[in-house]
C-alpha positions as protocol buffer text, in pm:
chain_id: "A"
residue {
  index: 1
  type: MET
  ca { x: -4221 y: -5419 z: 7560 }
}
residue {
  index: 2
  type: SER
  ca { x: -4269 y: -5622 z: 7245 }
}
residue {
  index: 3
  type: SER
  ca { x: -4450 y: -5331 z: 7051 }
}
residue {
  index: 4
  type: ASN
  ca { x: -4170 y: -5090 z: 7158 }
}
residue {
  index: 5
  type: LYS
  ca { x: -3896 y: -5338 z: 7008 }
}
residue {
  index: 6
  type: ALA
  ca { x: -4111 y: -5357 z: 6688 }
}
residue {
  index: 7
  type: SER
  ca { x: -4164 y: -4977 z: 6676 }
}
residue {
  index: 8
  type: ARG
  ca { x: -3782 y: -4950 z: 6682 }
}
residue {
  index: 9
  type: LYS
  ca { x: -3722 y: -5228 z: 6438 }
}
residue {
  index: 10
  type: LYS
  ca { x: -3916 y: -5020 z: 6198 }
}
residue {
  index: 11
  type: SER
  ca { x: -3783 y: -4672 z: 6268 }
}
residue {
  index: 12
  type: PRO
  ca { x: -3629 y: -4541 z: 5919 }
}
residue {
  index: 13
  type: THR
  ca { x: -3395 y: -4387 z: 6181 }
}
residue {
  index: 14
  type: ARG
  ca { x: -3204 y: -4705 z: 6300 }
}
residue {
  index: 15
  type: LYS
  ca { x: -2842 y: -4820 z: 6157 }
}
residue {
  index: 16
  type: GLY
  ca { x: -2932 y: -5038 z: 5855 }
}
residue {
  index: 17
  type: ALA
  ca { x: -3274 y: -4922 z: 5776 }
}
residue {
  index: 18
  type: SER
  ca { x: -3367 y: -4919 z: 5399 }
}
residue {
  index: 19
  type: ARG
  ca { x: -3321 y: -4567 z: 5273 }
}
residue {
  index: 20
  type: SER
  ca { x: -3593 y: -4413 z: 4940 }
}
residue {
  index: 21
  type: PRO
  ca { x: -3319 y: -4408 z: 4682 }
}
residue {
  index: 22
  type: ALA
  ca { x: -3143 y: -4089 z: 4564 }
}
residue {
  index: 23
  type: PRO
  ca { x: -3326 y: -3969 z: 4208 }
}
residue {
  index: 24
  type: LYS
  ca { x: -3066 y: -4038 z: 3991 }
}
residue {
  index: 25
  type: VAL
  ca { x: -2930 y: -3742 z: 3786 }
}
residue {
  index: 26
  type: SER
  ca { x: -2939 y: -3807 z: 3421 }
}
residue {
  index: 27
  type: ALA
  ca { x: -2598 y: -3823 z: 3217 }
}
residue {
  index: 28
  type: GLU
  ca { x: -2825 y: -3586 z: 2940 }
}
residue {
  index: 29
  type: GLN
  ca { x: -2894 y: -3309 z: 3203 }
}
residue {
  index: 30
  type: PRO
  ca { x: -2555 y: -3134 z: 3225 }
}
residue {
  index: 31
  type: LEU
  ca { x: -2554 y: -3175 z: 2838 }
}
residue {
  index: 32
  type: LEU
  ca { x: -2845 y: -2994 z: 2841 }
}
residue {
  index: 33
  type: ASN
  ca { x: -2787 y: -2716 z: 3080 }
}
residue {
  index: 34
  type: GLY
  ca { x: -2446 y: -2650 z: 2886 }
}
residue {
  index: 35
  type: SER
  ca { x: -2626 y: -2625 z: 2572 }
}
residue {
  index: 36
  type: ARG
  ca { x: -2893 y: -2413 z: 2733 }
}
residue {
  index: 37
  type: ALA
  ca { x: -2635 y: -2199 z: 2839 }
}
residue {
  index: 38
  type: ALA
  ca { x: -2440 y: -2211 z: 2498 }
}
residue {
  index: 39
  type: ALA
  ca { x: -2752 y: -2099 z: 2334 }
}
residue {
  index: 40
  type: THR
  ca { x: -2789 y: -1841 z: 2573 }
}
residue {
  index: 41
  type: SER
  ca { x: -2446 y: -1732 z: 2507 }
}
residue {
  index: 42
  type: LYS
  ca { x: -2521 y: -1720 z: 2163 }
}
residue {
  index: 43
  type: GLU
  ca { x: -2784 y: -1491 z: 2197 }
}
residue {
  index: 44
  type: GLU
  ca { x: -2645 y: -1254 z: 2418 }
}
residue {
  index: 45
  type: HIS
  ca { x: -2317 y: -1271 z: 2214 }
}
residue {
  index: 46
  type: PRO
  ca { x: -2403 y: -1401 z: 1837 }
}
residue {
  index: 47
  type: TYR
  ca { x: -2134 y: -1492 z: 1583 }
}
residue {
  index: 48
  type: GLU
  ca { x: -1971 y: -1195 z: 1394 }
}
residue {
  index: 49
  type: ASN
  ca { x: -1787 y: -1221 z: 1114 }
}
residue {
  index: 50
  type: ILE
  ca { x: -1456 y: -984 z: 1175 }
}
residue {
  index: 51
  type: PHE
  ca { x: -1343 y: -991 z: 786 }
}
residue {
  index: 52
  type: LEU
  ca { x: -1653 y: -825 z: 680 }
}
residue {
  index: 53
  type: PHE
  ca { x: -1660 y: -536 z: 929 }
}
residue {
  index: 54
  type: TRP
  ca { x: -1677 y: -177 z: 781 }
}
residue {
  index: 55
  type: PRO
  ca { x: -1318 y: -86 z: 846 }
}
residue {
  index: 56
  type: ASN
  ca { x: -1166 y: -394 z: 716 }
}
residue {
  index: 57
  type: ILE
  ca { x: -1386 y: -358 z: 412 }
}
residue {
  index: 58
  type: ILE
  ca { x: -1238 y: 13 z: 367 }
}
residue {
  index: 59
  type: GLY
  ca { x: -914 y: -178 z: 414 }
}
residue {
  index: 60
  type: TYR
  ca { x: -968 y: -454 z: 80 }
}
residue {
  index: 61
  type: VAL
  ca { x: -1083 y: -173 z: -142 }
}
residue {
  index: 62
  type: ARG
  ca { x: -741 y: 41 z: -57 }
}
residue {
  index: 63
  type: ILE
  ca { x: -581 y: -315 z: -178 }
}
residue {
  index: 64
  type: VAL
  ca { x: -764 y: -302 z: -482 }
}
residue {
  index: 65
  type: LEU
  ca { x: -679 y: 102 z: -530 }
}
residue {
  index: 66
  type: ALA
  ca { x: -342 y: 16 z: -441 }
}
residue {
  index: 67
  type: LEU
  ca { x: -297 y: -299 z: -724 }
}
residue {
  index: 68
  type: GLY
  ca { x: -470 y: -54 z: -975 }
}
residue {
  index: 69
  type: SER
  ca { x: -212 y: 259 z: -925 }
}
residue {
  index: 70
  type: LEU
  ca { x: 47 y: -38 z: -977 }
}
residue {
  index: 71
  type: TYR
  ca { x: -61 y: -175 z: -1294 }
}
residue {
  index: 72
  type: TYR
  ca { x: -61 y: 210 z: -1398 }
}
residue {
  index: 73
  type: MET
  ca { x: 235 y: 339 z: -1240 }
}
residue {
  index: 74
  type: PRO
  ca { x: 472 y: 272 z: -1598 }
}
residue {
  index: 75
  type: LEU
  ca { x: 306 y: 449 z: -1821 }
}
residue {
  index: 76
  type: HIS
  ca { x: 8 y: 633 z: -1683 }
}
residue {
  index: 77
  type: PRO
  ca { x: 133 y: 895 z: -1366 }
}
residue {
  index: 78
  type: ARG
  ca { x: -242 y: 1091 z: -1385 }
}
residue {
  index: 79
  type: THR
  ca { x: -426 y: 778 z: -1311 }
}
residue {
  index: 80
  type: CYS
  ca { x: -135 y: 593 z: -1089 }
}
residue {
  index: 81
  type: THR
  ca { x: -149 y: 920 z: -836 }
}
residue {
  index: 82
  type: ILE
  ca { x: -540 y: 939 z: -858 }
}
residue {
  index: 83
  type: LEU
  ca { x: -579 y: 570 z: -724 }
}
residue {
  index: 84
  type: TYR
  ca { x: -231 y: 583 z: -526 }
}
residue {
  index: 85
  type: SER
  ca { x: -346 y: 913 z: -332 }
}
residue {
  index: 86
  type: VAL
  ca { x: -725 y: 766 z: -255 }
}
residue {
  index: 87
  type: SER
  ca { x: -577 y: 491 z: -118 }
}
residue {
  index: 88
  type: CYS
  ca { x: -412 y: 669 z: 117 }
}
residue {
  index: 89
  type: LEU
  ca { x: -671 y: 881 z: 196 }
}
residue {
  index: 90
  type: LEU
  ca { x: -874 y: 581 z: 277 }
}
residue {
  index: 91
  type: ASP
  ca { x: -592 y: 538 z: 560 }
}
residue {
  index: 92
  type: ALA
  ca { x: -806 y: 796 z: 785 }
}
residue {
  index: 93
  type: LEU
  ca { x: -1109 y: 662 z: 714 }
}
residue {
  index: 94
  type: ASP
  ca { x: -1090 y: 346 z: 822 }
}
residue {
  index: 95
  type: GLY
  ca { x: -967 y: 437 z: 1152 }
}
residue {
  index: 96
  type: TYR
  ca { x: -1257 y: 669 z: 1221 }
}
residue {
  index: 97
  type: ALA
  ca { x: -1509 y: 371 z: 1083 }
}
residue {
  index: 98
  type: ALA
  ca { x: -1332 y: 170 z: 1322 }
}
residue {
  index: 99
  type: ARG
  ca { x: -1418 y: 403 z: 1608 }
}
residue {
  index: 100
  type: TYR
  ca { x: -1768 y: 480 z: 1522 }
}
residue {
  index: 101
  type: PHE
  ca { x: -1884 y: 145 z: 1463 }
}
residue {
  index: 102
  type: SER
  ca { x: -1682 y: 10 z: 1729 }
}
residue {
  index: 103
  type: GLN
  ca { x: -1510 y: -250 z: 1542 }
}
residue {
  index: 104
  type: SER
  ca { x: -1147 y: -208 z: 1618 }
}
residue {
  index: 105
  type: THR
  ca { x: -998 y: -584 z: 1567 }
}
residue {
  index: 106
  type: ARG
  ca { x: -643 y: -688 z: 1584 }
}
residue {
  index: 107
  type: PHE
  ca { x: -661 y: -810 z: 1232 }
}
residue {
  index: 108
  type: GLY
  ca { x: -773 y: -477 z: 1084 }
}
residue {
  index: 109
  type: ALA
  ca { x: -474 y: -310 z: 1272 }
}
residue {
  index: 110
  type: VAL
  ca { x: -211 y: -572 z: 1162 }
}
residue {
  index: 111
  type: LEU
  ca { x: -424 y: -533 z: 781 }
}
residue {
  index: 112
  type: ASP
  ca { x: -333 y: -144 z: 781 }
}
residue {
  index: 113
  type: MET
  ca { x: -3 y: -169 z: 874 }
}
residue {
  index: 114
  type: VAL
  ca { x: 83 y: -410 z: 616 }
}
residue {
  index: 115
  type: THR
  ca { x: -136 y: -217 z: 322 }
}
residue {
  index: 116
  type: ASP
  ca { x: 111 y: 109 z: 448 }
}
residue {
  index: 117
  type: ARG
  ca { x: 412 y: -92 z: 384 }
}
residue {
  index: 118
  type: CYS
  ca { x: 348 y: -251 z: 104 }
}
residue {
  index: 119
  type: THR
  ca { x: 238 y: 2 z: -74 }
}
residue {
  index: 120
  type: THR
  ca { x: 485 y: 237 z: 21 }
}
residue {
  index: 121
  type: ALA
  ca { x: 756 y: -9 z: -41 }
}
residue {
  index: 122
  type: CYS
  ca { x: 596 y: -61 z: -435 }
}
residue {
  index: 123
  type: LEU
  ca { x: 672 y: 311 z: -486 }
}
residue {
  index: 124
  type: LEU
  ca { x: 1028 y: 308 z: -379 }
}
residue {
  index: 125
  type: VAL
  ca { x: 1083 y: 21 z: -560 }
}
residue {
  index: 126
  type: PHE
  ca { x: 980 y: 188 z: -929 }
}
residue {
  index: 127
  type: LEU
  ca { x: 1157 y: 521 z: -789 }
}
residue {
  index: 128
  type: ALA
  ca { x: 1493 y: 318 z: -740 }
}
residue {
  index: 129
  type: SER
  ca { x: 1429 y: 187 z: -1069 }
}
residue {
  index: 130
  type: ALA
  ca { x: 1341 y: 564 z: -1185 }
}
residue {
  index: 131
  type: PHE
  ca { x: 1656 y: 726 z: -1054 }
}
residue {
  index: 132
  type: PRO
  ca { x: 1897 y: 428 z: -1066 }
}
residue {
  index: 133
  type: ARG
  ca { x: 2166 y: 663 z: -899 }
}
residue {
  index: 134
  type: TRP
  ca { x: 1968 y: 709 z: -617 }
}
residue {
  index: 135
  type: SER
  ca { x: 1843 y: 320 z: -576 }
}
residue {
  index: 136
  type: ILE
  ca { x: 2056 y: 269 z: -264 }
}
residue {
  index: 137
  type: VAL
  ca { x: 1841 y: 514 z: -54 }
}
residue {
  index: 138
  type: PHE
  ca { x: 1529 y: 437 z: -188 }
}
residue {
  index: 139
  type: GLN
  ca { x: 1623 y: 53 z: -82 }
}
residue {
  index: 140
  type: GLY
  ca { x: 1747 y: 194 z: 260 }
}
residue {
  index: 141
  type: LEU
  ca { x: 1418 y: 397 z: 297 }
}
residue {
  index: 142
  type: ILE
  ca { x: 1213 y: 68 z: 223 }
}
residue {
  index: 143
  type: SER
  ca { x: 1469 y: -145 z: 431 }
}
residue {
  index: 144
  type: LEU
  ca { x: 1422 y: 79 z: 755 }
}
residue {
  index: 145
  type: ASP
  ca { x: 1023 y: 153 z: 689 }
}
residue {
  index: 146
  type: LEU
  ca { x: 977 y: -227 z: 722 }
}
residue {
  index: 147
  type: ALA
  ca { x: 1251 y: -313 z: 1008 }
}
residue {
  index: 148
  type: SER
  ca { x: 1157 y: -72 z: 1235 }
}
residue {
  index: 149
  type: HIS
  ca { x: 775 y: -143 z: 1225 }
}
residue {
  index: 150
  type: TYR
  ca { x: 834 y: -526 z: 1233 }
}
residue {
  index: 151
  type: MET
  ca { x: 1071 y: -436 z: 1550 }
}
residue {
  index: 152
  type: HIS
  ca { x: 788 y: -220 z: 1702 }
}
residue {
  index: 153
  type: MET
  ca { x: 481 y: -448 z: 1649 }
}
residue {
  index: 154
  type: TYR
  ca { x: 675 y: -731 z: 1782 }
}
residue {
  index: 155
  type: ALA
  ca { x: 826 y: -584 z: 2043 }
}
residue {
  index: 156
  type: THR
  ca { x: 477 y: -486 z: 2160 }
}
residue {
  index: 157
  type: LEU
  ca { x: 335 y: -806 z: 2146 }
}
residue {
  index: 158
  type: VAL
  ca { x: 632 y: -995 z: 2325 }
}
residue {
  index: 159
  type: MET
  ca { x: 686 y: -721 z: 2627 }
}
residue {
  index: 160
  type: GLY
  ca { x: 342 y: -555 z: 2615 }
}
residue {
  index: 161
  type: GLY
  ca { x: 83 y: -864 z: 2607 }
}
residue {
  index: 162
  type: SER
  ca { x: -112 y: -989 z: 2320 }
}
residue {
  index: 163
  type: GLY
  ca { x: -393 y: -731 z: 2405 }
}
residue {
  index: 164
  type: GLU
  ca { x: -95 y: -429 z: 2382 }
}
residue {
  index: 165
  type: SER
  ca { x: -195 y: -231 z: 2086 }
}
residue {
  index: 166
  type: HIS
  ca { x: 139 y: -83 z: 1912 }
}
residue {
  index: 167
  type: LYS
  ca { x: -20 y: 265 z: 1907 }
}
residue {
  index: 168
  type: LYS
  ca { x: 12 y: 265 z: 2283 }
}
residue {
  index: 169
  type: VAL
  ca { x: 383 y: 412 z: 2382 }
}
residue {
  index: 170
  type: ASP
  ca { x: 413 y: 530 z: 2739 }
}
residue {
  index: 171
  type: ARG
  ca { x: 584 y: 863 z: 2717 }
}
residue {
  index: 172
  type: SER
  ca { x: 821 y: 738 z: 2967 }
}
residue {
  index: 173
  type: ARG
  ca { x: 966 y: 562 z: 2734 }
}
residue {
  index: 174
  type: SER
  ca { x: 952 y: 742 z: 2401 }
}
residue {
  index: 175
  type: TYR
  ca { x: 814 y: 1105 z: 2388 }
}
residue {
  index: 176
  type: ILE
  ca { x: 870 y: 1150 z: 2019 }
}
residue {
  index: 177
  type: LEU
  ca { x: 696 y: 817 z: 1972 }
}
residue {
  index: 178
  type: ASN
  ca { x: 422 y: 870 z: 2216 }
}
residue {
  index: 179
  type: LEU
  ca { x: 351 y: 1197 z: 2039 }
}
residue {
  index: 180
  type: TYR
  ca { x: 320 y: 1029 z: 1702 }
}
residue {
  index: 181
  type: TYR
  ca { x: 95 y: 749 z: 1765 }
}
residue {
  index: 182
  type: THR
  ca { x: -134 y: 929 z: 2033 }
}
residue {
  index: 183
  type: ASN
  ca { x: -173 y: 1255 z: 1841 }
}
residue {
  index: 184
  type: LYS
  ca { x: -404 y: 1185 z: 1534 }
}
residue {
  index: 185
  type: THR
  ca { x: -313 y: 1496 z: 1390 }
}
residue {
  index: 186
  type: VAL
  ca { x: 47 y: 1433 z: 1399 }
}
residue {
  index: 187
  type: LEU
  ca { x: 33 y: 1128 z: 1265 }
}
residue {
  index: 188
  type: PHE
  ca { x: -213 y: 1192 z: 955 }
}
residue {
  index: 189
  type: LEU
  ca { x: 31 y: 1500 z: 885 }
}
residue {
  index: 190
  type: PHE
  ca { x: 366 y: 1271 z: 928 }
}
residue {
  index: 191
  type: CYS
  ca { x: 235 y: 1018 z: 686 }
}
residue {
  index: 192
  type: ALA
  ca { x: 48 y: 1193 z: 418 }
}
residue {
  index: 193
  type: LEU
  ca { x: 290 y: 1426 z: 403 }
}
residue {
  index: 194
  type: ASN
  ca { x: 537 y: 1128 z: 351 }
}
residue {
  index: 195
  type: GLU
  ca { x: 364 y: 1015 z: 72 }
}
residue {
  index: 196
  type: ILE
  ca { x: 304 y: 1299 z: -87 }
}
residue {
  index: 197
  type: PHE
  ca { x: 652 y: 1368 z: -117 }
}
residue {
  index: 198
  type: PHE
  ca { x: 722 y: 1021 z: -306 }
}
residue {
  index: 199
  type: ILE
  ca { x: 444 y: 1113 z: -522 }
}
residue {
  index: 200
  type: ALA
  ca { x: 599 y: 1417 z: -596 }
}
residue {
  index: 201
  type: LEU
  ca { x: 910 y: 1244 z: -737 }
}
residue {
  index: 202
  type: TYR
  ca { x: 722 y: 988 z: -885 }
}
residue {
  index: 203
  type: LEU
  ca { x: 562 y: 1282 z: -1096 }
}
residue {
  index: 204
  type: LEU
  ca { x: 921 y: 1478 z: -1148 }
}
residue {
  index: 205
  type: SER
  ca { x: 1071 y: 1123 z: -1285 }
}
residue {
  index: 206
  type: PHE
  ca { x: 817 y: 1182 z: -1587 }
}
residue {
  index: 207
  type: SER
  ca { x: 835 y: 1599 z: -1614 }
}
residue {
  index: 208
  type: SER
  ca { x: 1178 y: 1705 z: -1447 }
}
residue {
  index: 209
  type: PRO
  ca { x: 1468 y: 1679 z: -1698 }
}
residue {
  index: 210
  type: LEU
  ca { x: 1666 y: 1776 z: -1382 }
}
residue {
  index: 211
  type: LEU
  ca { x: 1607 y: 1490 z: -1252 }
}
residue {
  index: 212
  type: SER
  ca { x: 1557 y: 1272 z: -1567 }
}
residue {
  index: 213
  type: PRO
  ca { x: 1806 y: 1356 z: -1811 }
}
residue {
  index: 214
  type: SER
  ca { x: 1639 y: 1158 z: -2093 }
}
residue {
  index: 215
  type: LEU
  ca { x: 1401 y: 1425 z: -2116 }
}
residue {
  index: 216
  type: LEU
  ca { x: 1603 y: 1663 z: -2292 }
}
residue {
  index: 217
  type: GLN
  ca { x: 1753 y: 1409 z: -2531 }
}
residue {
  index: 218
  type: VAL
  ca { x: 1682 y: 1438 z: -2925 }
}
residue {
  index: 219
  type: LYS
  ca { x: 1774 y: 1252 z: -3238 }
}
residue {
  index: 220
  type: ASP
  ca { x: 1911 y: 1418 z: -3498 }
}
residue {
  index: 221
  type: ASP
  ca { x: 1584 y: 1410 z: -3664 }
}
residue {
  index: 222
  type: GLY
  ca { x: 1452 y: 1641 z: -3330 }
}
residue {
  index: 223
  type: SER
  ca { x: 1216 y: 1330 z: -3236 }
}
residue {
  index: 224
  type: MET
  ca { x: 1236 y: 1150 z: -2885 }
}
residue {
  index: 225
  type: PRO
  ca { x: 1490 y: 849 z: -2867 }
}
residue {
  index: 226
  type: GLY
  ca { x: 1289 y: 513 z: -2855 }
}
residue {
  index: 227
  type: SER
  ca { x: 1538 y: 351 z: -2594 }
}
residue {
  index: 228
  type: LEU
  ca { x: 1402 y: 152 z: -2327 }
}
residue {
  index: 229
  type: GLN
  ca { x: 1685 y: 233 z: -2096 }
}
residue {
  index: 230
  type: PRO
  ca { x: 1591 y: 103 z: -1744 }
}
residue {
  index: 231
  type: GLY
  ca { x: 1481 y: 408 z: -1491 }
}
residue {
  index: 232
  type: ASN
  ca { x: 1369 y: 630 z: -1739 }
}
residue {
  index: 233
  type: PRO
  ca { x: 1003 y: 567 z: -1722 }
}
residue {
  index: 234
  type: SER
  ca { x: 923 y: 875 z: -1931 }
}
residue {
  index: 235
  type: HIS
  ca { x: 1207 y: 785 z: -2186 }
}
residue {
  index: 236
  type: PRO
  ca { x: 1060 y: 565 z: -2438 }
}
residue {
  index: 237
  type: SER
  ca { x: 857 y: 686 z: -2724 }
}
residue {
  index: 238
  type: ALA
  ca { x: 495 y: 586 z: -2746 }
}
residue {
  index: 239
  type: ALA
  ca { x: 552 y: 431 z: -3142 }
}
residue {
  index: 240
  type: SER
  ca { x: 812 y: 226 z: -2965 }
}
residue {
  index: 241
  type: LEU
  ca { x: 556 y: 58 z: -2736 }
}
residue {
  index: 242
  type: PHE
  ca { x: 232 y: 127 z: -2915 }
}
residue {
  index: 243
  type: ALA
  ca { x: 93 y: -24 z: -3245 }
}
residue {
  index: 244
  type: ASN
  ca { x: -136 y: 261 z: -3257 }
}
residue {
  index: 245
  type: PRO
  ca { x: -5 y: 583 z: -3208 }
}
residue {
  index: 246
  type: TRP
  ca { x: -341 y: 736 z: -3116 }
}
residue {
  index: 247
  type: SER
  ca { x: -430 y: 447 z: -2898 }
}
residue {
  index: 248
  type: ALA
  ca { x: -566 y: 537 z: -2519 }
}
residue {
  index: 249
  type: GLY
  ca { x: -187 y: 409 z: -2408 }
}
residue {
  index: 250
  type: ALA
  ca { x: -4 y: 589 z: -2684 }
}
residue {
  index: 251
  type: LEU
  ca { x: -164 y: 949 z: -2589 }
}
residue {
  index: 252
  type: GLU
  ca { x: -151 y: 878 z: -2222 }
}
residue {
  index: 253
  type: LEU
  ca { x: 228 y: 843 z: -2285 }
}
residue {
  index: 254
  type: ALA
  ca { x: 229 y: 1155 z: -2468 }
}
residue {
  index: 255
  type: ARG
  ca { x: 57 y: 1347 z: -2219 }
}
residue {
  index: 256
  type: ALA
  ca { x: 295 y: 1239 z: -1950 }
}
residue {
  index: 257
  type: ASN
  ca { x: 582 y: 1358 z: -2127 }
}
residue {
  index: 258
  type: LYS
  ca { x: 462 y: 1702 z: -2100 }
}
residue {
  index: 259
  type: LEU
  ca { x: 405 y: 1723 z: -1741 }
}
residue {
  index: 260
  type: ASP
  ca { x: 428 y: 2055 z: -1561 }
}
residue {
  index: 261
  type: SER
  ca { x: 739 y: 1982 z: -1318 }
}
residue {
  index: 262
  type: PHE
  ca { x: 606 y: 2289 z: -1131 }
}
residue {
  index: 263
  type: TRP
  ca { x: 373 y: 2119 z: -850 }
}
residue {
  index: 264
  type: PRO
  ca { x: 540 y: 1842 z: -828 }
}
residue {
  index: 265
  type: TRP
  ca { x: 898 y: 2037 z: -728 }
}
residue {
  index: 266
  type: VAL
  ca { x: 644 y: 2245 z: -485 }
}
residue {
  index: 267
  type: LEU
  ca { x: 483 y: 1968 z: -323 }
}
residue {
  index: 268
  type: ALA
  ca { x: 817 y: 1755 z: -325 }
}
residue {
  index: 269
  type: GLY
  ca { x: 999 y: 2095 z: -139 }
}
residue {
  index: 270
  type: ALA
  ca { x: 697 y: 2131 z: 113 }
}
residue {
  index: 271
  type: SER
  ca { x: 715 y: 1801 z: 216 }
}
residue {
  index: 272
  type: PHE
  ca { x: 1049 y: 1713 z: 229 }
}
residue {
  index: 273
  type: PRO
  ca { x: 1149 y: 1808 z: 608 }
}
residue {
  index: 274
  type: VAL
  ca { x: 831 y: 1607 z: 722 }
}
residue {
  index: 275
  type: MET
  ca { x: 976 y: 1319 z: 511 }
}
residue {
  index: 276
  type: ALA
  ca { x: 1250 y: 1316 z: 666 }
}
residue {
  index: 277
  type: GLY
  ca { x: 1134 y: 1386 z: 1001 }
}
residue {
  index: 278
  type: LYS
  ca { x: 908 y: 1054 z: 925 }
}
residue {
  index: 279
  type: GLN
  ca { x: 1252 y: 825 z: 860 }
}
residue {
  index: 280
  type: ILE
  ca { x: 1421 y: 1012 z: 1220 }
}
residue {
  index: 281
  type: ILE
  ca { x: 1071 y: 863 z: 1402 }
}
residue {
  index: 282
  type: ASN
  ca { x: 1133 y: 508 z: 1262 }
}
residue {
  index: 283
  type: VAL
  ca { x: 1528 y: 521 z: 1345 }
}
residue {
  index: 284
  type: VAL
  ca { x: 1374 y: 606 z: 1718 }
}
residue {
  index: 285
  type: GLN
  ca { x: 1116 y: 335 z: 1639 }
}
residue {
  index: 286
  type: LEU
  ca { x: 1373 y: 84 z: 1596 }
}
residue {
  index: 287
  type: VAL
  ca { x: 1656 y: 168 z: 1847 }
}
residue {
  index: 288
  type: LYS
  ca { x: 1348 y: 181 z: 2137 }
}
residue {
  index: 289
  type: ALA
  ca { x: 1202 y: -138 z: 2033 }
}
residue {
  index: 290
  type: SER
  ca { x: 1546 y: -304 z: 2035 }
}
residue {
  index: 291
  type: ARG
  ca { x: 1652 y: -212 z: 2336 }
}
residue {
  index: 292
  type: TRP
  ca { x: 1311 y: -306 z: 2507 }
}
residue {
  index: 293
  type: LEU
  ca { x: 1363 y: -645 z: 2352 }
}
residue {
  index: 294
  type: GLY
  ca { x: 1696 y: -614 z: 2525 }
}
residue {
  index: 295
  type: GLU
  ca { x: 1530 y: -549 z: 2857 }
}
residue {
  index: 296
  type: GLY
  ca { x: 1360 y: -858 z: 2820 }
}
residue {
  index: 297
  type: ASP
  ca { x: 1627 y: -1091 z: 2709 }
}
residue {
  index: 298
  type: ARG
  ca { x: 1808 y: -944 z: 3059 }
}
residue {
  index: 299
  type: GLU
  ca { x: 1536 y: -1012 z: 3270 }
}
residue {
  index: 300
  type: GLU
  ca { x: 1484 y: -1345 z: 3139 }
}
residue {
  index: 301
  type: ARG
  ca { x: 1837 y: -1489 z: 3144 }
}
residue {
  index: 302
  type: ARG
  ca { x: 1844 y: -1337 z: 3528 }
}
residue {
  index: 303
  type: LEU
  ca { x: 1542 y: -1525 z: 3604 }
}
residue {
  index: 304
  type: LYS
  ca { x: 1744 y: -1819 z: 3467 }
}
residue {
  index: 305
  type: GLY
  ca { x: 2031 y: -1761 z: 3661 }
}
residue {
  index: 306
  type: LEU
  ca { x: 2248 y: -1672 z: 3381 }
}
residue {
  index: 307
  type: PRO
  ca { x: 2535 y: -1627 z: 3320 }
}
residue {
  index: 308
  type: ARG
  ca { x: 2609 y: -1866 z: 3572 }
}
residue {
  index: 309
  type: LYS
  ca { x: 2938 y: -1867 z: 3811 }
}
residue {
  index: 310
  type: LYS
  ca { x: 3197 y: -2078 z: 3719 }
}
């Protein structure tokens, strides 16, 4: 009996018996595991500098070309037109590069839109000064372009979510916008011909006496006047701007005043209907975005129990 009691006292299953201490978990262990997981994650998903993605690099090139075109815009229509046109054509290339390299980003989408809006606005500002009597029209076009795209982008982010693209427009919301944004051919033609119309007007400001009557004005001695009247970029004579009449700037200005207006008129006439259609799309975009935001406001007020009954 005594031996049984002794064995019971030594039994590890008895209450109060001492147990072997549990192994302590080092405080560094979770950190080590976390660092290993982070390292594994970094290996699987390496850091990417999205600012150096190929579509965004193309966007930077577009900005440089646009700035160059603005520099040459007052007196060098040929150089300006080439730089501006190449900048616009690259607008189609960056989208292709984004799809080809799988490098579509929100930053790239915003960069593309901001570049488009700014370059077009700058050209319209020049046209407003070149044709003062029509300045209110160009100012209205600038305002409509900026307002419609801002409202559309903002409505997409607020109502559709941060991950929603402004180019994904449901057909039930607007058939016109759905066709405009989802059909790449339609989008390219509208954007390209819209810019061609304004470029043609820019060239006509240097070549068409019908739009720039100052091109017909001459002095008594038959020479061109040297006035720097605002709104007539082709009006000043080379001698009034350049000390050396044979300098590159003076020769370019002389050639600019001899531009043939035939092809600019053809381009302007052919692209005018599409340009007008583009402005209609801007109006539709502005109205649809406003209504979409209004729907969100009404739903938010309904959830808050507004308006409260008195």
